[in-house]
C-alpha positions in Angstrom: 13.3 -1.5 22.9 16.4 0.5 22.0 17.0 4.2 22.5 14.6 6.7 21.2 15.2 7.6 17.6 15.6 11.3 16.6 13.6 12.2 13.5 16.2 14.4 11.8 15.3 16.0 8.4 17.9 13.9 6.7 16.5 10.7 8.2 13.0 11.6 7.2 14.1 12.4 3.6 16.0 9.1 3.4 13.0 7.1 4.7 10.7 8.9 2.4 12.8 8.3 -0.7 13.7 4.7 0.3 10.1 3.8 0.9 9.0 5.3 -2.5 11.7 3.5 -4.4 11.3 0.1 -2.7 7.5 0.1 -3.1 7.5 1.7 -6.6 10.0 -0.8 -8.0 7.9 -3.6 -6.4 5.1 -3.1 -8.8 7.5 -3.6 -11.7 8.9 -6.7 -10.0 5.4 -8.2 -9.6 4.7 -7.5 -13.3 7.9 -9.2 -14.3 7.4 -12.2 -12.0 3.8 -12.8 -13.3 5.3 -14.0 -16.6 6.8 -17.0 -14.7 4.6 -17.5 -11.6 0.8 -17.7 -11.4 -0.7 -14.7 -9.6 -2.1 -16.2 -6.4 0.9 -18.5 -5.9 3.2 -15.5 -6.5 1.3 -13.6 -3.9 1.5 -16.5 -1.5 5.2 -16.8 -1.9 5.6 -13.1 -1.3 3.7 -13.3 1.9 5.6 -16.4 3.0 9.0 -14.6 2.7 7.8 -11.3 4.2 6.0 -13.0 7.2 9.1 -14.8 8.2 11.3 -11.7 7.9 8.9 -9.3 9.5 8.0 -11.6 12.4 11.7 -12.2 13.2 12.3 -8.5 13.0 9.5 -7.5 15.4 10.5 -10.3 17.8 14.0 -8.9 18.0 13.2 -5.2 18.0 9.9 -4.7 19.9 8.5 -5.8 23.3 4.8 -5.8 22.3 4.9 -8.3 19.5 2.9 -11.2 21.1 -0.9 -11.1 20.7 -2.3 -11.2 24.2 -5.8 -9.8 24.0 -9.0 -10.4 22.1 -8.5 -7.0 20.5 -5.0 -8.1 19.3 -6.5 -11.2 17.7 -9.3 -9.2 16.0 -6.8 -6.8 14.6 -4.6 -9.6 13.3 -7.6 -11.4 11.6 -8.8 -8.2 10.0 -5.3 -7.5 8.8 -4.9 -11.0 7.5 -8.2 -11.2 5.6 -8.5 -7.7 4.2 -5.3 -5.8 4.6 -3.1 -8.6 3.3 -5.0 -11.4 1.6 -7.7 -9.4 -0.2 -5.5 -6.5 -1.3 -2.7 -8.7 -2.6 -4.9 -11.3 -4.3 -6.7 -8.6 -6.3 -3.4 -6.7 -6.9 -1.6 -9.7 -8.3 -4.5 -10.8 -10.5 -5.1 -7.2 -11.7 -1.5 -6.6 -12.6 -1.9 -9.2 -15.3 -4.1 -6.8 -17.2 -2.6 -3.4 -16.6 0.7 -1.6 -16.2 2.9 -1.0 -13.1 2.3 2.7 -13.1 -1.5 2.5 -13.5 -1.6 0.0 -10.6 0.4 2.3 -8.4 -1.8 5.2 -9.3 -4.9 3.3 -8.3 -3.3 2.3 -5.0 -2.6 6.0 -4.3 -6.4 6.2 -3.5 -5.8 4.2 -0.3 -5.1 7.2 2.0 -8.2 9.0 0.8 -10.4 5.9 0.9 -9.2 5.0 4.4 -10.0 8.4 5.8 -13.4 8.5 4.1 -14.4 5.0 5.4 -13.1 6.0 8.9 -15.5 9.0 8.9 -18.4 6.7 8.3 -17.4 3.7 10.4 -15.5 5.1 13.3 -17.2 7.3 15.9 -14.2 9.5 16.6 -13.6 10.4 12.9 -15.4 13.2 11.0 -15.0 14.8 7.6 -14.8 18.5 7.2 -16.3 20.2 4.2 -12.9 20.3 2.5 -12.5 16.7 3.4 -15.8 15.7 1.8 -14.9 17.6 -1.4 -11.5 16.0 -1.4 -13.0 12.5 -1.2 -15.3 13.3 -4.1 -12.5 14.7 -6.2 -10.3 11.7 -5.5 -13.1 9.4 -6.5 -13.5 11.3 -9.8 -9.7 10.9 -10.3 -9.8 7.1 -9.8 -12.9 6.9 -12.1 -10.8 8.6 -14.8 -8.0 6.0 -14.3 -10.1 2.9 -13.9 -13.2 3.8 -15.9 -15.1 1.0 -14.1 -18.1 -0.7 -15.8 -20.8 -1.7 -13.3 -21.8 -4.7 -15.4 -18.2 -6.2 -15.0 -18.7 -6.2 -11.2 -22.1 -7.9 -11.6 -20.8 -10.6 -14.0 -17.4 -11.0 -12.3 -15.7 -10.4 -15.7 -13.4 -7.7 -14.3 -10.6 -5.8 -16.1 -7.2 -5.4 -14.6 -7.8 -1.9 -13.2 -11.1 -3.0 -11.7 -9.4 -5.9 -9.8 -6.8 -3.5 -8.5 -9.6 -1.1 -7.3 -11.1 -3.9 -5.3 -7.7 -4.5 -3.8 -7.5 -0.9 -2.7 -11.0 -1.2 -1.1 -9.9 -4.3 0.7 -6.7 -2.6 1.9 -8.7 0.4 3.2 -11.3 -1.8 5.0 -8.5 -3.8 6.6 -6.8 -0.6 7.8 -10.1 0.7 9.4 -10.8 -2.7 11.0 -7.3 -2.8 12.5 -7.8 0.6 14.0 -11.3 -0.3 15.3 -9.9 -3.4 17.0 -8.0 -1.2 19.5 -5.1 -3.7 19.5 -2.1 -3.2 21.8 0.5 -4.5 19.4 3.1 -2.6 17.5 1.7 -1.7 14.1 4.5 -3.6 12.3 3.7 -6.7 14.5 0.1 -6.6 13.4 1.4 -6.5 9.8 3.7 -9.5 10.4 1.0 -11.6 12.1 -1.5 -10.6 9.4 0.8 -12.2 6.9 1.1 -15.3 9.0 -2.7 -15.6 8.8 -2.9 -14.7 5.1 -0.1 -17.0 3.8 -1.9 -20.4 4.2 -5.2 -18.9 3.0 -3.5 -17.6 -0.1 -1.9 -21.0 -0.8 -5.3 -22.8 -0.3 -7.1 -20.4 -2.7 -4.2 -20.7 -5.2 -4.6 -24.5 -5.2 -8.4 -24.2 -5.4 -8.2 -22.1 -8.5 -6.0 -24.7 -10.2 -2.6 -23.1 -9.8 0.4 -25.4 -9.0 4.1 -25.5 -8.7 4.2 -27.3 -12.1 3.1 -24.0 -13.7 6.1 -22.1 -12.3 9.0 -21.4 -14.7 12.0 -21.6 -12.3 14.2 -19.0 -14.1 16.7 -16.6 -12.5 14.4 -13.7 -13.5 11.5 -15.3 -11.6 13.7 -15.8 -8.5 15.0 -12.2 -8.5 11.5 -10.9 -8.9 10.2 -13.0 -6.1 13.0 -12.1 -3.7 12.6 -8.4 -4.5 8.9 -8.5 -3.9 9.1 -10.6 -0.7 12.3 -9.1 0.9 12.7 -5.5 -0.4 9.2 -4.4 -1.4 7.4 -6.0 1.6 9.7 -6.8 4.5 12.0 -3.8 4.1 9.5 -1.4 2.4 6.9 -2.0 5.1 9.5 -1.4 7.8 10.7 1.9 6.4 7.1 3.1 5.9 6.2 2.3 9.5 9.4 4.1 10.6 8.3 7.1 8.6 4.9 7.0 10.3 6.5 6.9 13.7 8.8 9.9 12.8 6.3 12.3 11.1 2.8 10.9 11.6 0.4 8.9 9.3 -0.9 11.9 7.3 2.5 13.4 6.4 3.9 9.9 5.7 1.0 9.1 3.4 2.4 11.7 0.9 4.9 8.9 -0.1 1.9 7.2 -1.8 2.1 9.9 -4.5 5.8 9.5 -5.2 5.4 5.7 -5.6 3.5 5.9 -8.9 6.2 8.1 -10.3 8.9 5.5 -9.5 6.7 2.7 -10.8 5.9 4.5 -14.0 9.5 5.4 -14.8 10.8 1.9 -13.8 8.0 0.3 -15.8 8.9 2.3 -18.9 12.6 1.5 -18.4 12.3 -2.2 -17.7 9.1 -3.2 -19.6 8.7 -0.4 -22.1 5.3 0.4 -20.5 3.6 3.7 -21.4 1.4 5.6 -19.0 -1.9 6.6 -20.8 -2.7 10.4 -20.7 -5.9 9.7 -18.8 -4.0 7.8 -16.1 -1.7 10.8 -15.6 -4.6 13.2 -15.4 -6.5 10.9 -13.0 -3.4 10.7 -10.8 -3.2 14.5 -10.5 -6.9 14.6 -9.7 -6.5 12.0 -7.0 -3.6 14.0 -5.5 -5.6 17.2 -5.5 -8.4 15.3 -3.7 -5.8 14.1 -1.1 -4.6 17.6 -0.5 -8.2 18.9 0.0 -8.9 16.0 2.4 -5.8 17.0 4.4 -6.3 20.7 4.0 -5.5 21.7 7.5 -2.3 19.5 7.6 -1.2 20.9 4.3 -1.9 24.5 5.4 0.2 23.9 8.6 3.0 22.4 6.6 3.1 25.3 4.1 3.1 27.8 7.0 6.1 25.9 8.5 8.0 26.1 5.3 7.3 29.8 4.9 8.5 30.5 8.4 11.7 28.6 7.6 12.3 30.3 4.2 11.4 33.9 5.0 14.1 34.5 7.7 16.7 33.2 5.2 15.5 35.5 2.5 15.9 38.6 4.8 19.5 37.9 5.6 
């Protein structure tokens, strides 16, 4: 490992903004690429590229990248099946039927859902009264955005937003199972190995559903979209997000999830002339309020810290 990094305010702001832009633009790149590449094959190509780059990065930059224990293997398998395969399969399929901004808004439920599931599934996690209210409020928000129909889930005839909601559930379950595994690997190493597991599975399912290379339109636009999603959204974006977590902690870093939909919505409007429905914007705000309630103590501490910084300056 190299020398210890110092989390300066400028570094944190740069990582925060860079992560939001890289991931937000990624939703638009996926939407663009889906016009040329079938969804599961597109997801498989994304994982192929990111797996190679991320694994090479962790091999060069970290000491604990090799899976050595049973817990490491469990964490990698959980990440491969749920965190990577399930979430990306549903996301790419769902984006065929909705906009980039709406997809990013639905994915902003992930921090809330992860904490809520942790409270039920992990012995050392508990929800406060504010936390429980926050989860309920966030679920109301996602209901406003998705407007799920239970009959669609029974029949399997899902809409785009409903597929993406399943992707968020899979992502949250994967995150919980990775924590439950008590692995000893670096978090980015788990993400890299998870992609190694998920890549062949995604190719197999893609072939099984009738997708093939013959259905790919090899245009420059398709290539740019694929490279952006594989390199910048995933390999680079995941790296900056994990750096942000190392610098300021998972709770504060998860605030970036609420800037990503802004980037995705603006870019979707600019590139694809997408319009964000009013109910999606309202639902997004409700989800964000739920997140704030869920992390009430952390938000209260952060606000107090800002006040202590501002007040002395005002008195001068």
